[in-house]
C-alpha positions in Angstrom: -7.1 26.1 29.0 -5.7 23.5 27.0 -3.8 24.5 23.8 -4.4 22.4 20.8 -1.2 21.1 19.1 -0.9 21.4 15.5 -2.4 18.4 13.6 -1.3 17.2 10.4 -3.4 18.4 7.6 -5.9 15.7 6.2 -5.2 15.0 2.6 -8.3 15.4 0.7 -7.3 14.0 -2.8 -9.1 11.5 -4.5 -7.4 9.7 -7.2 -10.4 8.5 -8.9 -11.4 12.1 -9.8 -8.7 12.4 -12.3 -10.6 12.6 -15.8 -10.2 10.3 -18.8 -9.0 13.2 -20.7 -6.1 14.1 -18.0 -5.3 10.3 -17.8 -4.7 9.9 -21.7 -2.9 13.3 -21.8 -0.5 12.2 -19.1 0.2 9.0 -20.8 1.1 10.7 -24.0 3.3 12.9 -22.4 5.2 10.1 -20.6 5.5 7.6 -23.3 6.5 10.3 -26.1 9.3 11.6 -23.5 10.3 7.6 -23.4 10.4 7.3 -27.1 12.9 10.2 -27.5 14.7 9.7 -24.3 14.5 6.4 -22.9 17.5 4.6 -21.5 19.1 1.5 -23.2 20.2 -0.8 -20.0 21.1 -4.2 -20.2 18.2 -5.4 -18.0 15.6 -3.7 -20.4 17.0 -5.8 -23.2 15.6 -9.2 -21.9 12.2 -10.5 -20.2 14.3 -13.4 -18.8 12.7 -13.7 -15.0 16.1 -14.7 -13.8 17.7 -12.0 -15.2 15.0 -9.5 -14.0 15.3 -10.9 -10.5 18.8 -10.4 -10.6 18.8 -6.7 -11.7 16.0 -6.0 -9.2 17.8 -7.2 -6.5 20.7 -5.3 -7.3 18.6 -2.1 -7.8 17.2 -2.2 -4.3 18.8 1.0 -2.7 21.6 1.1 -5.3 21.8 3.8 -8.4 21.6 2.2 -11.7 25.2 3.5 -12.9 26.5 1.2 -10.2 24.7 -1.8 -11.3 25.2 -1.9 -14.8 28.8 -3.4 -14.7 28.0 -5.6 -11.9 25.0 -6.9 -13.3 26.8 -7.8 -16.8 29.5 -9.8 -14.8 27.0 -11.4 -12.7 25.2 -12.7 -15.8 28.1 -14.0 -17.4 29.5 -15.8 -14.7 26.0 -17.4 -13.6 23.7 -17.0 -16.6 21.0 -19.3 -14.9 19.4 -20.3 -11.7 21.1 -23.5 -11.8 24.8 -22.1 -12.0 23.8 -19.5 -9.4 22.5 -22.1 -6.9 26.0 -24.0 -7.1 28.0 -20.8 -6.3 29.4 -20.6 -2.7 28.5 -17.8 -0.3 32.3 -16.6 -0.7 32.1 -16.4 -4.7 28.7 -14.3 -4.4 30.1 -12.0 -1.9 33.3 -11.5 -4.0 31.4 -10.8 -7.1 29.0 -8.4 -5.1 31.7 -6.4 -3.6 31.6 -2.7 -4.1 27.5 -2.6 -4.3 27.0 -2.4 -0.7 24.5 -4.1 1.5 25.9 -7.2 0.9 23.1 -9.3 2.5 21.4 -9.1 -1.1 24.4 -11.1 -2.6 23.6 -14.2 -0.1 19.9 -13.8 -0.8 20.5 -14.2 -4.6 22.2 -17.3 -3.9 19.4 -18.6 -1.6 16.7 -17.5 -4.0 18.7 -19.3 -6.6 18.5 -22.6 -4.4 15.1 -22.1 -3.5 14.0 -21.8 -7.3 15.8 -24.8 -8.3 14.6 -27.0 -5.3 11.2 -25.9 -4.8 10.0 -24.8 -8.5 12.1 -26.7 -10.7 14.1 -23.7 -12.0 11.2 -21.5 -12.8 10.5 -18.5 -10.8 6.6 -18.3 -9.4 4.5 -16.1 -11.4 2.3 -14.5 -8.6 3.3 -11.9 -6.0 2.1 -14.3 -3.1 4.5 -17.0 -4.5 7.4 -14.6 -5.0 7.2 -13.0 -1.6 7.7 -16.3 0.1 11.5 -16.6 -1.5 14.8 -15.0 -0.1 15.3 -11.3 -0.5 11.8 -10.4 -2.5 9.3 -8.0 -0.8 6.4 -6.6 -2.1 8.0 -4.1 -4.3 10.5 -6.4 -5.7 7.9 -9.0 -6.4 5.7 -6.5 -8.5 8.6 -5.3 -10.4 9.7 -8.8 -11.3 6.2 -9.4 -12.6 5.9 -6.2 -14.6 9.3 -6.4 -16.1 9.5 -10.2 -16.7 5.9 -10.7 -17.7 4.4 -7.4 -18.4 1.8 -8.1 -15.7 -0.7 -5.0 -15.0 0.5 -4.2 -11.9 1.8 -1.1 -10.0 5.4 -0.8 -8.6 6.1 2.8 -6.9 9.8 3.7 -6.5 11.0 6.9 -5.4 11.1 8.4 -9.0 7.7 7.2 -9.9 6.5 8.9 -6.7 8.1 12.1 -7.5 6.6 12.3 -10.8 3.1 11.5 -9.7 3.2 14.0 -6.8 4.9 16.8 -9.0 2.7 16.3 -12.3 -0.6 16.0 -10.3 0.4 19.0 -7.8 -0.1 16.7 -4.8 1.3 17.3 -1.4 4.5 15.4 -0.7 3.0 13.8 2.3 0.0 11.9 0.5 -0.3 8.7 1.8 1.1 5.5 -0.5 -2.4 4.1 -0.9 -3.6 7.0 -2.6 -0.4 7.2 -4.9 -1.1 3.7 -5.7 -4.7 3.9 -6.5 -3.7 7.0 -8.9 -0.9 4.8 -10.6 -3.4 2.1 -11.0 -5.8 4.7 -12.8 -2.9 5.9 -15.3 -1.4 2.6 -15.9 -2.1 1.4 -19.7 -2.8 -2.3 -18.8 -1.2 -3.8 -21.8 2.0 -1.9 -21.8 2.8 -2.0 -18.2 6.5 -2.9 -18.6 7.0 0.1 -21.0 5.0 2.2 -18.8 7.0 1.6 -15.7 10.4 2.2 -17.6 9.0 5.3 -19.2 7.8 6.9 -15.5 11.2 5.8 -13.9 13.3 7.5 -17.0 10.9 10.7 -16.7 11.7 11.0 -13.1 15.3 10.4 -13.4 15.9 12.5 -16.6 13.5 15.2 -16.8 12.6 16.2 -13.2 15.7 16.0 -10.9 16.3 20.0 -10.7 12.5 20.7 -10.2 11.3 18.3 -7.5 13.9 18.6 -4.9 11.4 19.9 -2.8 10.0 16.2 -2.7 11.7 14.3 -0.3 12.3 10.6 -0.9 10.5 8.0 1.3 13.8 7.1 2.8 17.3 8.5 2.9 20.5 6.8 2.6 23.0 7.5 5.7 26.4 9.1 4.6 28.6 5.9 3.7 32.3 7.8 4.8 32.6 6.9 8.5 29.5 5.2 8.6 28.8 1.3 9.9 28.2 0.4 6.5 31.7 1.4 5.6 33.2 -1.1 8.3 30.8 -4.1 7.1 31.6 -3.4 3.7 35.4 -3.5 4.6 35.1 -6.5 6.8 33.1 -8.4 3.9 35.9 -7.4 1.4 38.7 -8.8 3.2 36.5 -12.0 4.0 36.2 -12.9 0.3 40.2 -13.1 0.2 41.0 -14.5 3.7 39.4 -16.9 6.2 39.1 -14.4 8.9 39.8 -10.6 9.9 41.2 -9.2 13.1 39.1 -6.5 14.8 42.3 -4.5 15.8 43.5 -4.6 12.1 40.1 -3.3 10.7 40.1 -0.6 13.4 43.7 0.5 12.6 43.5 0.6 8.9 39.8 2.7 9.0 41.0 4.9 11.8 37.8 3.6 13.8 37.6 2.3 17.4 37.4 -1.3 18.3 34.1 -0.8 19.7 33.1 0.6 16.2 34.2 -2.6 14.4 32.8 -5.1 16.9 29.3 -3.2 16.5 29.6 -3.5 12.5 30.7 -7.2 12.9 28.0 -7.9 15.3 25.3 -6.8 12.8 26.8 -9.0 10.3 26.4 -11.8 12.7 22.9 -11.2 13.2 22.0 -11.2 9.8 23.9 -14.7 9.2 26.8 -13.2 7.0 29.5 -13.7 9.6 30.4 -15.5 12.8 32.4 -13.5 15.7 35.1 -14.7 18.0 36.7 -12.7 20.7 39.2 -10.9 18.5 38.1 -11.6 15.0 35.4 -12.3 12.6 35.0 -14.9 9.9 32.5 -15.6 7.1 29.5 -17.7 8.2 29.4 -19.2 4.6 26.3 -21.5 5.0 26.6 -22.6 1.4 30.0 -23.6 0.1 29.0 -24.7 -3.4 29.1 -28.2 -4.4 31.4 -27.3 -7.7 34.0 -26.5 -5.1 33.7 -29.0 -2.3 32.1 -31.7 -3.5 
């Protein structure tokens, strides 16, 4: 006799069955909360596509509080696509230090050069065009269009997903396609920018203690003792010196040579660094005309 294994429950929720009355009530609730408690963030005081793009790439997998000061310093140093395009990879990584996922700094440099050389310094205004550019995937493309141009699109981050699941009593395993359909139904089409800011703030400020049972779509691994820690330390040192010894990194972090080599190898795979037998150096594919002309 064959024993049937437990199968995941089928999600039967249909977002289109949410009534217009409930949609209107939900909008009032979220926008009222935002009027009273919305956060004043530097990248919310602008609709400049350049500044929005910088903020969105910085905010990928990084908390807002960690981004604010780095964003302000970045904009002060490189206030436009043209000035960012002239920066060297070493300068970008030095400025980025502390945010983690250092490849994003190089993506911003490549993005700036692509916008300047391919689009005359003007960011494309459609999702497909944006997604051809370095460092921009589906979510970031939508977010840029929402916050820079107020486009009637939906961008579902972890906070917004949790808000919708909690407020509409949905199962945590609901497919992303159904969440997006619901989000489209709830969206005030002429207030997309304000609406997304409001949802994010409601999720961040009003719900944290009440939605701990809803897991995030992805969970970041612990930093201390991780390969990310080694990668970060390698990059930090390479912004100040031409090459770094595997043995010295291993000694200073209390890690094995194998751990350090493995971390450095991942940097080489993504094009950030170049390995030799005993050390690693910055790949620095772009040196910056302002320094090396």
